[in-house]
Structure formats: structure tokens, C-alpha cells
C-alpha positions in Angstrom: -18.4 -9.7 -0.4 -21.5 -11.6 -1.4 -20.1 -15.0 -0.8 -18.2 -14.0 2.4 -14.9 -15.4 1.0 -12.0 -13.1 0.9 -9.9 -12.7 -2.2 -6.2 -11.7 -2.5 -4.2 -8.8 -3.9 -1.2 -9.5 -6.2 1.1 -7.6 -8.6 -0.2 -4.0 -8.1 1.8 -0.8 -8.9 0.9 2.7 -7.7 2.9 5.1 -9.9 3.2 8.9 -9.7 0.3 9.3 -7.3 -0.2 12.5 -5.3 -2.7 13.0 -2.6 -3.4 16.7 -1.9 -5.7 18.4 0.5 -5.9 19.2 4.1 -3.4 17.7 6.6 -4.7 14.6 8.3 -4.0 11.1 9.5 -4.0 9.5 6.1 -2.9 5.8 6.3 -2.0 3.2 3.7 -2.7 -0.1 5.3 -2.1 -3.6 3.8 -3.0 -6.9 5.5 -4.2 -10.2 4.1 -7.1 -12.2 5.6 -4.9 -15.3 6.0 -2.0 -17.1 4.4 -4.2 -18.2 1.4 -5.9 -14.8 1.0 -2.8 -12.5 1.2 -1.3 -9.3 -0.2 1.8 -9.7 -2.3 4.0 -7.9 -4.8 2.8 -4.3 -4.3 5.0 -1.4 -5.5 4.7 2.3 -4.7 6.7 4.5 -7.1 6.9 8.2 -6.5 3.8 8.4 -4.3 3.3 11.3 -1.9 0.6 12.2 0.6 0.1 15.9 1.4 3.7 16.7 0.5 5.4 13.7 2.2 6.9 10.9 0.1 5.6 7.5 1.0 8.4 5.2 2.2 8.6 1.9 4.0 9.4 3.8 7.3 6.7 6.4 6.9 4.2 6.8 9.7 1.5 6.7 7.0 2.3 3.1 6.2 1.1 0.0 8.1 2.0 -3.4 6.8 0.2 -6.2 8.6 0.1 -10.0 8.6 -0.1 -12.1 5.4 1.7 -9.4 3.4 4.9 -9.8 1.5 7.1 -8.1 -1.1 5.9 -4.5 -0.7 8.4 -2.1 -2.3 8.8 1.7 -2.2 10.6 3.7 -4.9 11.0 7.4 -5.1 11.4 7.7 -8.9 9.2 5.9 -11.4 11.2 3.5 -13.6 
């Protein structure tokens, strides 16, 4: 960040994504900087990491503060 001001993330969809390779501690982490610079409306559809489907309860998912409306779907629509 050249101006040292965080942005925000909105309306993102990851669809039919497969991570392959060696087993490891892969992590999908989402957290906004503050209430104004947040993460919102992110959808994961049919995403898997080294053979495991990504779900809300997955150990590979960490949703932090200033994050809302993150959805997980197994089949792409």
C-alpha cells in the first residue's frame, strides 16, 4: 500500500477451484482492517484444498473481525 490506507473486499466468488500438491497447513483467512475497510459478500463454490472440500466448519478456514456474509456451496450454481 503506497498510501498506507487499507481498501475493502466486496462481492467476490471463487468457483470450481482446486488446490493440489503436497499436504500442508493451507489456510483461507479473511479479516477486514476495521468496520470501514471490511470483507463482505464472498462466496466459495465447489472449492477444495488437497482433496478436502472447503466448508464453513473446515479447519482450513479462519474468518476474523470485520467480515460478513461469507458463503460456502459445494456445487456451483
